[in-house]
C-alpha positions as CSV (number, residue, x, y, z in Angstrom):
1,X,-6.6,-19.8,1.4
2,X,-7.3,-16.8,-0.5
3,X,-4.6,-14.9,-2.1
4,X,-2.9,-11.9,-0.2
5,X,-1.2,-8.9,-1.6
6,X,1.2,-5.9,0.0
7,X,1.6,-2.7,-1.6
8,X,4.5,-0.8,-0.6
9,X,4.1,2.9,-1.4
10,X,7.1,5.2,-0.2
11,X,6.8,7.9,-2.8
12,X,5.3,11.0,-3.0
13,X,1.5,12.0,-3.0
14,X,1.0,12.1,-6.7
15,X,2.6,8.7,-6.7
16,X,0.2,7.4,-4.5
17,X,-2.7,8.8,-6.1
18,X,-1.3,7.3,-9.4
19,X,-1.2,4.0,-7.6
20,X,-4.7,3.6,-6.7
21,X,-6.1,2.3,-10.0
22,X,-3.2,-0.3,-10.0
23,X,-4.4,-1.6,-6.6
24,X,-8.0,-1.5,-7.9
25,X,-7.3,-3.5,-11.0
26,X,-5.5,-6.1,-8.6
27,X,-8.9,-6.0,-6.4
28,X,-10.8,-6.7,-9.7
29,X,-8.7,-9.4,-10.9
30,X,-8.2,-11.3,-7.6
31,X,-11.8,-11.5,-6.6
32,X,-11.8,-12.0,-3.1
33,X,-7.9,-11.4,-2.4
34,X,-6.5,-9.2,0.6
35,X,-5.1,-6.3,-0.6
36,X,-2.8,-4.3,2.5
37,X,-0.9,-1.1,1.8
38,X,2.1,0.0,3.5
39,X,3.3,3.7,3.1
40,X,4.6,6.9,4.6
41,X,2.0,8.2,7.5
42,X,1.3,11.3,5.3
43,X,0.2,9.4,2.7
44,X,-1.4,6.5,4.5
45,X,-4.9,8.7,4.5
46,X,-5.1,8.6,0.8
47,X,-5.6,4.8,0.5
48,X,-7.4,4.4,3.9
49,X,-10.7,4.6,3.1
50,X,-10.6,2.9,-0.2
51,X,-13.4,-0.1,-0.2
52,X,-10.9,-2.9,-1.5
53,X,-7.8,-2.0,0.8
54,X,-8.1,-4.3,4.0
55,X,-5.5,-2.9,5.8
56,X,-3.1,0.1,6.2
57,X,0.2,0.4,7.5
58,X,2.6,3.9,8.1
59,X,5.7,4.0,9.1
60,X,9.0,6.2,8.1
61,X,11.7,3.2,7.9
62,X,11.0,-0.6,7.8
63,X,13.8,-3.4,7.9
64,X,13.7,-6.1,5.1
65,X,16.5,-8.8,5.3
66,X,19.0,-6.7,7.2
67,X,18.9,-3.7,5.2
68,X,16.3,-0.5,5.9
69,X,13.9,1.2,3.4
70,X,13.2,4.7,4.0
71,X,10.0,6.5,3.3
72,X,11.3,9.9,2.9
73,X,8.7,12.7,2.6
């Protein structure tokens, strides 16, 4: 089974752009890994077409262990 990574990016557009090299570095350091990105709908298109990202999910609120994480914009 290959390694799997989930990148959660609920920040602003500049943070999303600056996260791209880090996501690329994960892909290079772990060949064959699967990288999914979860983020705000307005920022999903920034990472959707990156060749090293397998899947992009978008939403405004996610439930994590009984709490909620908001993706404000």
